[in-house]
C-alpha positions as CSV (number, residue, x, y, z in Angstrom):
1,M,-0.1,0.1,0.0
2,S,3.1,2.2,0.1
3,E,2.6,5.2,-2.3
4,L,5.1,7.8,-3.6
5,P,5.4,11.0,-1.6
6,Y,4.0,14.0,-3.1
7,G,6.5,15.8,-5.3
8,P,7.2,19.7,-6.1
9,E,4.5,19.7,-8.8
10,D,1.9,18.5,-6.4
11,L,3.0,21.0,-3.6
12,K,3.5,24.2,-5.6
13,E,-0.1,25.3,-4.9
14,P,-0.8,27.0,-1.5
15,A,-2.8,25.4,1.1
16,L,-6.6,25.7,1.0
17,S,-8.2,27.6,4.1
18,G,-9.5,25.2,6.8
19,D,-13.2,25.7,5.6
20,A,-12.3,25.5,2.1
21,F,-10.5,22.2,2.8
22,I,-13.5,20.6,4.5
23,R,-15.5,21.7,1.5
24,F,-13.0,19.9,-0.8
25,L,-13.2,16.7,1.2
26,H,-17.1,16.7,0.5
27,D,-16.5,17.4,-3.1
28,E,-14.0,14.5,-3.1
29,K,-16.7,12.1,-1.5
30,A,-19.4,13.4,-4.0
31,K,-17.2,13.0,-6.9
32,K,-16.1,9.3,-6.0
33,Y,-19.4,8.1,-4.8
34,P,-22.2,10.2,-6.1
35,D,-24.8,7.5,-5.6
36,P,-25.6,5.2,-2.7
37,P,-24.1,1.7,-2.8
38,P,-26.4,-0.7,-4.8
39,L,-27.2,-2.8,-1.8
40,V,-28.2,0.2,0.3
41,Q,-30.4,1.5,-2.3
42,S,-32.1,-1.9,-2.6
43,I,-32.8,-1.8,1.1
44,H,-34.1,1.6,1.0
45,D,-36.4,0.6,-1.9
46,G,-37.4,-2.4,-0.2
47,E,-36.3,-4.7,-3.0
48,C,-33.6,-6.6,-1.0
49,S,-35.0,-10.0,0.1
50,K,-35.1,-11.0,3.7
51,E,-32.7,-13.7,3.1
52,H,-30.1,-11.5,1.4
53,L,-30.6,-8.8,4.1
54,K,-29.6,-11.5,6.7
55,L,-26.5,-12.2,4.7
56,W,-25.6,-8.5,5.0
57,V,-26.2,-8.4,8.7
58,K,-24.0,-11.5,9.2
59,D,-21.3,-10.3,7.0
60,M,-20.9,-6.9,8.7
61,Y,-20.7,-8.2,12.3
62,L,-17.0,-8.4,12.1
63,Y,-16.9,-4.7,11.3
64,W,-18.8,-3.7,14.2
65,D,-17.4,-6.2,16.4
66,H,-13.6,-5.8,15.7
67,A,-12.7,-3.2,12.8
68,M,-14.3,-0.1,14.3
69,V,-12.7,-0.5,17.7
70,Y,-9.2,-1.7,16.3
71,S,-9.0,1.0,13.7
72,T,-10.2,3.8,16.0
73,G,-7.9,2.7,18.9
74,A,-5.0,2.4,16.6
75,I,-5.4,6.1,15.6
76,F,-5.9,7.0,19.3
77,V,-2.6,5.6,20.3
78,K,-0.9,7.5,17.6
79,T,-2.4,10.9,18.4
80,N,-0.3,13.3,20.5
81,D,-2.8,16.3,20.6
82,E,-4.7,16.1,23.9
83,E,-7.9,17.6,22.6
84,V,-8.2,15.3,19.7
85,R,-7.3,12.3,22.0
86,T,-9.9,13.1,24.2
87,Q,-12.4,13.1,21.4
88,I,-11.3,9.9,20.0
89,L,-11.7,8.3,23.6
90,R,-15.2,9.5,23.5
91,K,-15.6,7.7,20.2
92,L,-14.2,4.7,21.7
93,V,-16.7,4.8,24.4
94,D,-19.5,5.0,21.8
95,I,-18.2,2.0,19.9
96,E,-17.5,-0.1,23.0
97,G,-20.8,0.9,24.6
98,K,-21.5,3.9,27.0
99,E,-22.4,1.3,29.6
100,V,-18.5,1.1,30.2
101,V,-18.7,4.3,32.0
102,N,-22.0,3.5,33.8
103,D,-20.3,3.8,37.4
104,L,-19.7,7.7,36.4
105,T,-22.5,8.7,34.3
106,G,-25.3,6.0,34.5
107,W,-25.3,5.5,30.9
108,T,-26.6,1.9,29.9
109,T,-26.3,1.9,26.0
110,P,-24.3,-1.2,24.9
111,A,-21.6,-1.6,22.3
112,Y,-22.3,-1.4,18.6
113,E,-21.7,-5.1,18.3
114,E,-24.2,-5.9,20.8
115,L,-26.9,-3.6,19.1
116,W,-26.0,-5.2,15.8
117,L,-26.8,-8.6,17.3
118,R,-30.2,-7.3,18.5
119,F,-30.8,-6.1,15.2
120,G,-30.0,-9.4,13.7
121,E,-32.3,-11.1,16.2
122,G,-35.1,-8.8,15.0
123,L,-34.6,-10.2,11.5
124,G,-34.9,-13.7,12.9
125,I,-31.1,-14.5,13.0
126,T,-29.7,-16.2,16.1
127,R,-26.6,-14.8,17.8
128,N,-24.6,-18.0,17.0
129,E,-25.5,-17.7,13.3
130,I,-24.0,-14.3,13.3
131,Q,-21.1,-14.7,15.4
132,S,-20.0,-17.9,13.5
133,W,-20.3,-16.6,10.1
134,K,-17.3,-16.8,7.8
135,S,-16.9,-13.5,6.1
136,F,-16.8,-13.0,2.4
137,T,-13.2,-12.7,1.4
138,R,-13.7,-9.3,0.0
139,T,-15.1,-8.1,3.3
140,H,-12.2,-9.8,5.2
141,Y,-9.5,-8.0,3.1
142,A,-11.4,-4.6,3.4
143,I,-11.3,-4.8,7.1
144,T,-7.8,-6.1,7.1
145,A,-6.7,-3.1,5.0
146,L,-8.5,-0.7,7.3
147,C,-6.7,-2.2,10.4
148,M,-3.4,-2.2,8.8
149,L,-3.6,1.3,7.5
150,S,-4.8,2.6,10.9
151,R,-2.2,0.8,13.0
152,W,0.9,1.2,11.0
153,W,2.9,3.9,9.3
154,E,0.8,4.6,6.0
155,W,-1.3,6.8,8.0
156,T,-0.4,9.6,10.4
157,W,-2.7,10.4,13.2
158,L,-4.1,13.2,11.1
159,D,-4.7,11.0,8.2
160,G,-6.5,8.7,10.8
161,I,-8.8,11.5,11.6
162,A,-9.7,11.9,7.9
163,S,-10.4,8.2,7.9
164,L,-12.6,8.5,10.9
165,Y,-14.4,11.5,9.1
166,A,-14.8,9.6,6.0
167,G,-16.3,6.6,8.0
168,D,-18.6,8.8,9.8
169,L,-19.8,10.6,6.7
170,H,-20.3,7.2,4.9
171,G,-22.2,5.8,7.9
172,R,-24.4,8.8,8.2
173,D,-25.4,8.8,4.5
174,T,-25.7,5.0,4.0
175,L,-27.4,3.8,7.3
176,G,-29.5,7.1,7.7
177,G,-32.7,5.6,6.2
178,V,-32.1,2.0,6.8
179,G,-34.0,1.9,10.2
180,E,-37.0,3.4,8.6
181,A,-36.7,0.9,5.7
182,M,-36.6,-1.9,8.3
183,K,-39.8,-0.9,9.6
184,M,-41.5,-0.1,6.4
185,H,-40.5,-2.9,4.2
186,Y,-39.2,-5.8,6.4
187,D,-41.4,-5.7,9.6
188,V,-38.5,-5.3,12.0
189,P,-39.8,-4.4,15.5
190,D,-38.6,-0.9,16.7
191,K,-36.9,-2.3,19.8
192,S,-34.5,-4.3,17.4
193,L,-33.6,-0.9,15.6
194,E,-31.8,0.8,18.4
195,F,-28.5,0.5,16.6
196,F,-29.5,2.9,14.0
197,R,-30.6,5.5,16.4
198,V,-27.6,5.3,18.6
199,Y,-25.2,5.2,15.7
200,Q,-26.8,8.2,14.1
201,E,-26.6,10.3,17.3
202,D,-23.1,9.2,17.9
203,V,-21.9,10.2,14.2
204,A,-23.7,13.5,14.6
205,S,-21.6,14.4,17.7
206,H,-18.3,13.4,16.2
207,I,-18.4,14.9,12.8
208,P,-18.1,18.5,14.0
209,W,-14.9,17.9,16.1
210,E,-13.5,15.8,13.1
211,E,-14.1,18.9,10.8
212,K,-12.4,21.2,13.5
213,A,-9.4,19.1,13.7
214,L,-8.9,18.6,10.1
215,A,-9.5,22.3,9.3
216,H,-6.9,23.3,11.9
217,W,-4.1,20.8,11.5
218,C,-4.3,20.3,7.9
219,C,-2.6,23.7,7.3
220,T,-0.2,22.8,4.7
221,R,-0.6,21.6,1.1
222,E,1.1,18.1,1.9
223,R,-0.9,17.5,4.9
224,Q,-4.3,18.3,2.9
225,L,-3.2,16.1,0.3
226,T,-2.4,13.1,2.4
227,A,-5.5,13.5,4.4
228,A,-7.7,13.7,1.3
229,R,-6.0,10.4,0.2
230,A,-6.8,8.8,3.4
231,L,-10.4,10.0,3.2
232,R,-10.7,8.4,-0.3
233,K,-9.0,5.2,0.7
234,R,-11.5,4.9,3.8
235,L,-14.6,5.5,1.5
236,D,-13.2,2.8,-0.9
237,I,-13.1,0.4,2.0
238,E,-16.4,1.2,3.3
239,N,-18.0,0.8,-0.2
240,Q,-16.0,-2.6,-0.6
241,L,-17.7,-4.0,2.6
242,L,-20.9,-3.8,0.6
243,V,-19.8,-5.5,-2.6
244,A,-20.0,-9.1,-1.6
245,P,-23.4,-9.0,0.2
246,H,-24.6,-7.2,-3.0
247,R,-23.1,-9.8,-5.3
248,A,-24.7,-12.5,-3.0
249,A,-28.0,-10.9,-3.6
250,T,-27.8,-10.6,-7.4
251,S,-25.8,-13.9,-8.3
252,E,-26.6,-17.5,-8.3
253,R,-23.8,-18.5,-6.0
254,L,-22.5,-17.0,-2.9
255,P,-18.9,-15.2,-3.2
256,L,-16.0,-17.0,-1.8
257,Q,-15.8,-17.0,2.1
258,V,-12.7,-17.2,4.4
259,P,-12.1,-20.7,5.6
């Protein structure tokens, strides 16, 4: 995944202002992925069968159970700005479940992976079915890439913030209407849809500080270019996570799974 550093021809232009840089990132996202992923669109439209919906739920479990906390924690340990570290710690609490600070706050919201399991149960999938699922290989490699980029040297902590930002923007846009679609088209009980409410509230609380950090710290042309590249890569990863479940829904055979 190593890439050449940016050269003089890339760095000759001055850095954008903070606000202009955030707008540039939104433009990059819109340019790269102007439309919802096909799987998400089919869910919104009620055209995804319940059996294929179950495949998506099972295949995404590893993301919520492992990839989110690993990649976010890897960025946290690299970050040396105290204000940003505090915000990432808040994000980790959201991922791991606000109940981890129950003794301090009285909060009882469980981890994303637990909420995802409850969502699956609302669709009629047992916990064992979800937890024992062997991921599609494309999903496995997308998650592996995210963890590697976050943990090692490809991404600085500032690139990591761009990755978190991309993940939150993607999640906000793709999962925003899924909860309502579950009630409207798939008869999933409201009590099983807490994941979508919690996740959207959390994302809305994190996007502002991510924008503030990126606008402040991406103050040179090179930092802006590398952060934008990290944002695009995270968007690629997020979209790759949805490819195999969509192919499962539109092909005669299931895609390859990890052994």
